[in-house]
C-alpha positions as CSV (number, residue, x, y, z in Angstrom):
1,M,0.3,-0.4,0.1
2,T,3.0,2.3,0.6
3,K,4.5,1.6,-2.3
4,I,1.5,2.6,-4.3
5,R,0.9,5.9,-2.4
6,K,4.6,6.9,-3.0
7,Q,4.4,6.0,-7.3
8,K,1.1,8.1,-6.7
9,T,3.4,11.1,-5.1
10,K,6.1,10.6,-7.5
11,T,3.7,10.5,-10.7
12,R,1.8,13.7,-9.4
13,K,5.3,15.8,-9.4
14,L,5.6,14.4,-12.9
15,E,3.1,15.9,-14.2
16,S,3.5,19.0,-12.1
17,T,7.0,19.4,-14.0
18,L,5.4,18.3,-16.8
19,I,2.5,21.0,-16.6
20,Y,5.5,23.9,-15.1
21,L,7.5,23.5,-17.6
22,L,4.4,23.2,-20.6
23,L,3.9,26.5,-19.1
24,Q,6.8,28.0,-19.0
25,L,7.2,27.3,-23.1
26,I,4.1,28.7,-23.7
27,L,5.1,31.9,-21.5
28,I,8.2,32.4,-23.5
29,G,6.7,31.9,-26.7
30,S,4.1,34.2,-26.1
31,L,6.6,37.3,-25.1
32,S,8.5,36.4,-28.3
33,S,5.0,36.7,-30.6
34,C,4.2,39.5,-28.7
35,R,7.8,41.1,-29.7
36,N,8.2,39.5,-33.1
37,S,4.7,40.2,-33.8
38,S,4.7,44.0,-33.1
39,S,4.6,44.4,-37.0
40,P,5.5,41.6,-39.7
41,S,8.4,43.9,-41.0
42,T,9.7,45.4,-37.1
43,H,13.3,43.6,-36.5
44,F,14.9,44.1,-33.6
45,E,18.8,44.3,-33.3
46,E,21.2,44.1,-30.0
47,T,24.6,45.5,-30.9
48,E,27.6,46.1,-28.0
49,G,24.0,47.0,-25.9
50,I,22.2,49.6,-28.4
51,L,19.3,47.9,-28.9
52,T,17.6,49.7,-32.7
53,I,14.4,49.1,-33.6
54,K,13.8,48.9,-37.1
55,N,9.8,50.1,-38.2
56,P,8.4,49.9,-41.5
57,S,6.4,52.2,-43.7
58,E,3.0,51.2,-42.3
59,P,2.0,51.1,-38.7
60,L,1.5,49.3,-37.0
61,H,-2.4,50.5,-36.0
62,P,-3.5,52.0,-38.9
63,S,-6.4,53.8,-37.6
64,L,-4.9,54.8,-34.3
65,A,-5.3,58.6,-33.7
66,L,-5.2,61.6,-31.5
67,L,-7.9,63.7,-31.1
68,F,-7.5,67.5,-30.0
69,K,-9.4,69.5,-28.2
70,E,-8.5,73.3,-27.3
71,E,-9.4,74.0,-23.7
72,L,-7.8,77.7,-22.7
73,S,-6.7,80.4,-24.5
74,I,-3.9,83.2,-23.3
75,G,-3.2,86.2,-25.6
76,V,-5.4,88.7,-26.8
77,V,-5.0,91.3,-29.7
78,E,-5.4,94.4,-27.7
79,G,-6.6,95.5,-24.1
80,D,-4.2,94.1,-21.0
81,E,-0.7,94.9,-21.9
82,N,0.3,91.8,-19.6
83,Y,-2.1,89.4,-22.2
84,M,-0.8,90.4,-25.0
85,L,1.4,88.2,-26.2
86,G,5.2,89.0,-28.6
87,W,5.9,87.8,-31.8
88,H,8.6,85.4,-30.7
89,I,8.0,84.3,-27.1
90,L,8.9,80.4,-25.3
91,L,6.5,78.2,-23.2
92,N,6.9,75.9,-20.9
93,I,4.7,74.3,-17.8
94,D,5.5,74.0,-14.1
95,N,4.4,70.7,-12.1
96,Q,1.3,72.7,-10.8
97,G,0.3,73.5,-14.5
98,N,1.4,77.1,-14.1
99,F,2.1,79.2,-17.8
100,Y,5.8,80.7,-18.1
101,I,5.3,82.7,-21.6
102,G,8.6,84.2,-21.9
103,D,8.9,86.8,-24.0
104,V,12.0,87.6,-26.2
105,E,11.4,90.8,-27.8
106,R,11.0,92.3,-24.0
107,A,13.1,90.2,-21.9
108,Q,10.8,89.2,-19.8
109,I,8.6,85.9,-18.4
110,N,5.0,86.6,-17.5
111,K,3.9,83.3,-15.0
112,Y,0.1,82.4,-15.0
113,D,-1.9,80.3,-13.4
114,P,-4.0,76.9,-14.5
115,Q,-7.0,79.1,-15.5
116,G,-4.4,81.5,-17.2
117,N,-5.1,84.4,-15.1
118,F,-1.8,86.6,-15.0
119,L,0.2,86.5,-11.9
120,F,3.2,88.1,-11.9
121,T,6.6,88.7,-14.1
122,I,10.2,87.9,-14.2
123,G,13.1,90.5,-15.3
124,R,13.6,92.5,-17.6
125,R,15.9,93.7,-19.7
126,G,19.7,94.8,-18.6
127,Q,22.3,93.4,-17.0
128,G,22.2,93.1,-13.5
129,P,21.0,90.6,-11.3
130,G,17.6,89.3,-12.6
131,E,18.1,90.9,-15.8
132,F,18.1,89.3,-19.4
133,Q,19.5,90.6,-22.7
134,A,18.4,87.6,-25.2
135,I,16.0,84.9,-23.5
136,S,16.3,81.4,-25.7
137,K,15.6,79.3,-23.1
138,I,13.6,78.8,-20.2
139,G,13.2,75.4,-18.2
140,F,12.4,73.6,-14.6
141,D,15.1,71.7,-12.1
142,E,14.2,68.5,-10.1
143,K,12.8,71.0,-7.5
144,D,10.4,72.9,-9.6
145,N,12.5,76.2,-10.1
146,L,12.7,78.4,-13.4
147,Y,15.9,78.3,-14.9
148,V,16.9,81.0,-17.7
149,F,19.0,80.6,-19.9
150,D,20.4,84.4,-21.5
151,V,22.6,83.3,-24.8
152,K,23.9,86.9,-25.1
153,S,25.7,86.9,-20.7
154,Q,26.0,83.6,-21.3
155,K,24.2,82.8,-17.8
156,I,21.7,81.1,-16.2
157,S,19.5,82.6,-13.7
158,L,17.4,80.8,-11.0
159,F,14.2,81.8,-10.1
160,N,11.4,80.0,-7.6
161,P,8.5,79.5,-8.1
162,A,7.6,83.1,-6.7
163,G,9.6,84.7,-9.6
164,E,12.3,85.2,-6.5
165,L,16.2,84.9,-7.5
166,I,17.9,82.2,-6.4
167,K,21.2,82.4,-8.0
168,E,23.5,82.7,-11.2
169,I,25.7,80.4,-13.0
170,K,28.5,82.3,-15.3
171,I,29.2,80.2,-18.2
172,F,32.7,81.4,-19.3
173,Q,32.5,79.4,-22.6
174,F,30.2,80.2,-26.1
175,L,27.4,77.7,-25.7
176,E,24.3,77.8,-27.6
177,E,20.6,75.5,-27.3
178,L,21.2,75.1,-23.2
179,T,18.9,72.8,-21.7
180,L,18.9,71.2,-18.1
181,N,17.9,67.8,-18.0
182,P,16.3,66.5,-14.5
183,H,20.3,64.8,-13.6
184,G,22.0,67.9,-13.5
185,Y,23.7,67.4,-17.1
186,Y,23.4,69.9,-19.7
187,L,22.7,69.8,-23.6
188,A,24.2,72.1,-24.9
189,R,25.8,73.0,-28.9
190,K,28.9,74.8,-28.8
191,V,31.7,76.1,-31.4
192,D,34.8,74.8,-31.7
193,N,37.4,73.9,-35.5
194,I,36.7,77.0,-36.1
195,K,39.3,78.2,-39.7
196,L,39.2,81.4,-40.9
197,E,40.1,81.4,-44.5
198,A,39.0,82.3,-47.9
199,S,35.6,81.7,-46.3
200,K,34.9,80.7,-42.8
201,K,34.5,77.0,-41.5
202,W,33.8,75.8,-38.0
203,D,31.8,73.1,-36.4
204,Y,28.4,73.2,-34.5
205,T,28.9,70.4,-31.7
206,Y,25.9,68.9,-29.9
207,G,27.4,66.8,-26.8
208,F,26.6,66.6,-23.0
209,F,28.0,68.8,-20.3
210,D,28.5,68.2,-16.3
211,Q,27.4,70.5,-14.1
212,N,30.7,73.1,-14.8
213,F,30.0,72.7,-17.7
214,N,33.1,70.3,-18.7
215,F,32.5,68.8,-21.9
216,L,31.6,64.6,-21.4
217,H,29.8,63.2,-24.9
218,E,29.3,64.5,-28.5
219,I,25.7,63.3,-30.2
220,L,26.5,65.3,-33.0
221,R,28.8,67.3,-35.3
222,L,27.7,69.8,-38.4
223,P,30.4,71.1,-40.1
224,Q,29.5,74.9,-41.4
225,E,30.5,77.1,-44.1
226,V,30.2,81.0,-45.0
227,T,31.4,82.1,-48.2
228,P,31.9,86.1,-48.3
229,A,29.1,87.4,-49.7
230,T,28.8,90.6,-52.4
231,T,25.4,92.0,-51.5
232,P,23.0,91.9,-48.5
233,Y,20.4,90.4,-50.8
234,H,23.3,87.2,-51.4
235,L,24.0,86.8,-47.8
236,M,20.5,86.5,-46.5
237,A,19.7,84.4,-49.6
238,D,22.7,81.8,-48.0
239,T,20.8,82.3,-44.5
240,L,17.2,80.6,-45.8
241,S,19.3,78.4,-48.1
242,K,20.5,76.9,-45.0
243,I,17.0,76.5,-43.5
244,A,15.1,76.2,-46.4
245,F,13.5,72.3,-45.7
246,Q,17.2,71.3,-44.3
247,P,17.3,68.9,-41.8
248,Q,17.1,71.0,-38.1
249,V,17.7,69.4,-35.1
250,S,15.3,68.0,-32.9
251,Y,15.4,66.5,-29.3
252,D,13.2,65.7,-26.5
253,F,13.3,64.5,-22.6
254,D,11.4,62.2,-20.7
255,Q,10.1,62.3,-17.5
256,E,12.8,59.7,-16.4
257,G,15.7,62.1,-17.8
258,N,16.7,60.1,-20.9
259,L,17.3,62.5,-24.2
260,Y,15.7,61.9,-28.0
261,F,17.2,63.3,-30.2
262,G,17.5,63.6,-33.8
263,Y,18.6,64.8,-37.5
264,P,16.4,64.3,-40.3
265,Q,18.4,63.0,-43.1
266,T,16.6,59.9,-42.7
267,Y,13.9,58.9,-40.3
268,E,16.4,57.8,-37.1
269,I,15.9,59.3,-33.3
270,K,18.6,58.5,-31.0
271,K,18.1,57.5,-27.3
272,Y,20.1,58.6,-24.8
273,S,20.9,58.3,-21.2
274,P,20.2,60.6,-18.1
275,Q,24.2,61.2,-18.2
276,G,24.5,60.5,-22.0
277,E,25.5,56.8,-23.2
278,L,23.8,56.3,-26.5
279,I,21.3,53.4,-25.6
280,Q,18.2,53.0,-28.6
281,I,18.0,54.0,-32.3
282,I,14.3,54.1,-33.3
283,Q,14.2,54.5,-37.6
284,R,11.3,53.8,-39.4
285,R,11.1,53.0,-43.5
286,Y,9.9,56.1,-45.3
287,Q,9.7,57.5,-49.1
288,P,11.3,61.2,-49.3
289,Q,8.7,63.7,-50.3
290,K,10.0,66.1,-53.1
291,V,9.5,70.1,-51.9
292,T,6.6,71.5,-54.4
293,N,6.8,75.0,-56.2
294,R,3.8,75.3,-53.3
295,D,6.4,74.8,-50.3
296,K,7.9,77.3,-51.6
297,K,5.6,79.7,-51.7
298,Y,4.7,78.8,-48.8
299,F,7.8,79.3,-47.4
300,Q,8.7,82.7,-49.1
301,Q,5.7,84.1,-47.3
302,I,6.6,83.3,-43.9
303,Q,10.0,84.5,-44.4
304,T,9.0,87.2,-46.1
305,T,7.0,88.3,-42.7
306,R,9.7,87.8,-40.7
307,M,11.8,89.8,-42.6
308,S,9.7,92.9,-42.9
309,N,11.3,95.4,-40.5
310,K,14.4,95.1,-42.5
311,F,13.4,94.7,-46.0
312,P,10.1,95.4,-47.7
313,P,8.5,93.1,-49.5
314,N,9.8,94.2,-53.5
315,Q,13.3,93.7,-52.1
316,A,12.4,90.0,-50.8
317,S,11.6,89.0,-53.9
318,K,15.1,89.7,-54.9
319,I,16.0,87.5,-52.0
320,F,14.2,84.5,-52.7
321,K,15.1,84.4,-56.8
322,L,18.8,83.8,-55.0
323,V,17.8,81.1,-52.5
324,K,18.6,77.4,-53.4
325,F,15.8,74.8,-52.0
326,P,17.0,70.9,-51.8
327,Q,14.8,68.5,-54.0
328,F,13.5,66.6,-50.8
329,K,11.8,67.6,-47.4
330,P,14.1,66.4,-44.7
331,A,12.4,62.5,-43.1
332,Y,10.7,64.4,-40.5
333,E,10.2,68.0,-38.7
334,S,11.0,67.9,-35.4
335,F,9.5,65.4,-32.1
336,K,8.4,66.1,-28.6
337,V,7.8,63.2,-26.1
338,M,4.5,62.3,-24.6
339,D,3.3,61.9,-20.6
340,N,3.4,57.9,-21.5
341,G,6.4,57.8,-23.6
342,W,5.0,58.0,-27.0
343,L,7.0,59.9,-29.5
344,F,5.1,62.6,-31.2
345,V,6.6,63.6,-34.1
346,I,5.5,66.0,-37.1
347,V,6.2,64.2,-40.2
348,S,5.0,67.8,-41.7
349,S,3.3,70.8,-42.4
350,G,3.1,73.2,-45.1
351,P,0.4,75.4,-46.5
352,S,-2.1,73.6,-45.9
353,E,-3.4,73.2,-41.2
354,E,-3.1,69.5,-41.3
355,K,-0.1,68.1,-40.2
356,I,0.9,64.8,-41.0
357,I,1.9,62.7,-37.8
358,D,3.9,59.6,-36.5
359,L,3.1,58.2,-33.4
360,F,5.2,55.5,-31.6
361,D,5.3,54.0,-28.3
362,K,7.4,53.8,-25.5
363,E,9.8,50.5,-27.0
364,G,9.5,52.5,-30.3
365,I,7.4,50.7,-32.0
366,Y,5.5,52.7,-35.2
367,I,2.2,52.3,-33.7
368,G,0.1,55.1,-35.8
369,Q,-0.3,57.8,-38.6
370,F,-3.1,60.2,-38.9
371,K,-3.5,63.9,-39.6
372,S,-4.0,67.2,-36.9
373,K,-4.1,70.6,-36.8
374,I,-2.6,71.2,-33.6
375,P,-0.2,74.2,-33.8
376,T,3.6,72.7,-33.5
377,E,5.3,76.0,-32.2
378,G,6.4,75.5,-28.5
379,L,4.4,72.1,-28.7
380,M,4.9,69.8,-25.4
381,F,3.2,67.5,-23.2
382,K,2.8,68.1,-20.0
383,G,-0.1,66.3,-16.6
384,A,-2.0,64.6,-19.6
385,K,-2.5,67.9,-21.4
386,A,-1.0,69.6,-24.5
387,Y,0.1,73.1,-25.3
388,A,0.9,75.1,-28.2
389,V,1.7,78.8,-29.3
390,A,-1.1,79.1,-32.1
391,T,-0.9,82.4,-34.8
392,I,-3.3,83.8,-35.9
393,D,-4.4,86.6,-38.1
394,G,-0.2,87.4,-37.1
395,Y,-0.8,87.3,-33.3
396,K,0.0,84.8,-30.7
397,F,-2.3,83.0,-28.0
398,V,-1.0,80.5,-26.2
399,K,-3.4,77.3,-26.1
400,R,-3.9,74.3,-23.6
401,Y,-5.6,71.4,-25.2
402,Q,-7.2,68.2,-24.3
403,Y,-6.3,64.9,-26.1
404,S,-8.0,61.6,-26.5
405,R,-6.8,58.2,-28.3
406,L,-9.4,57.6,-31.5
407,K,-9.9,54.3,-33.4
408,R,-11.2,55.7,-36.8
């Protein structure tokens, strides 16, 4: 009887072991299929710890889209000066949903509460403590203090939420496009490898800097060259040729401080750790889009408005005859990281109000494409809301939007 019981016990243990192994095989198979079935032609390659996600030209969920609904607007055409926004403004939102709107021309920052009510002004034009000459970036440190980067003064001013100056940090080298990540590292662009010959040559180098502005990691190096211009028209035409449908650097940080960085000569976005180590590359197959005559006319219209204080319309037309346009547009224009870690990529915009948007999930998988009319100037996502700067009849407004997923 005892032998029979022992035999039954052994049989049960063997059956349990076989069932456990079978379940493990099913689980491993399902996980593998989840990754490999994200799309019939999505491929994952890992080399030296860097994961490359190669996405197809078509999204995983063709019907996926985001629907934006405006819920708040700041700005007036005339009336209270605290609500009249300048032409060149910077936008950021703190963790409480307060608006910080930097006016580059006035050299000041206005703070508004989450309902859009004006609270107070930070700074003014000048060279003293808490004063600015050329604001180029506003953001927040890990304590939600406001930092303001003044590219002309080469200093960072730090303010508490009440708008009081905490300290100023002087930068003893020339940096541009400086941004602070949540871990205390800076992303910035520096100029080096300068050669003053018949034509001026130098490199724009993007990279990470530590708290003392020591250069740590190079991300991208862009050689530059300027040949002597014969007239002011040629000089302006050369400047416009360098931005007319040319790839422009785009970057953003996620909530963990990881950097997403792209230079859209090809459809590729790189992800770096907060310390500047490359950890992921996101790619998508795409068909280059030609620059049309309609695109050129739209570019001319926008730039003529911006040059109106320097060149009257009849002179601007002479300049655009000298502008050199590329044959194809960049792979994309810019991108932003959403609260949930998704990538919101603005593929193209132009004469139409609708922009083509690509969506990638947190894993870097291409999941959707749709058209949207949301403005892309100053676009950012925070607290499950979207924020942007809209231009209406030549006037600027700051908008806040609700958004939701939409299956078409």
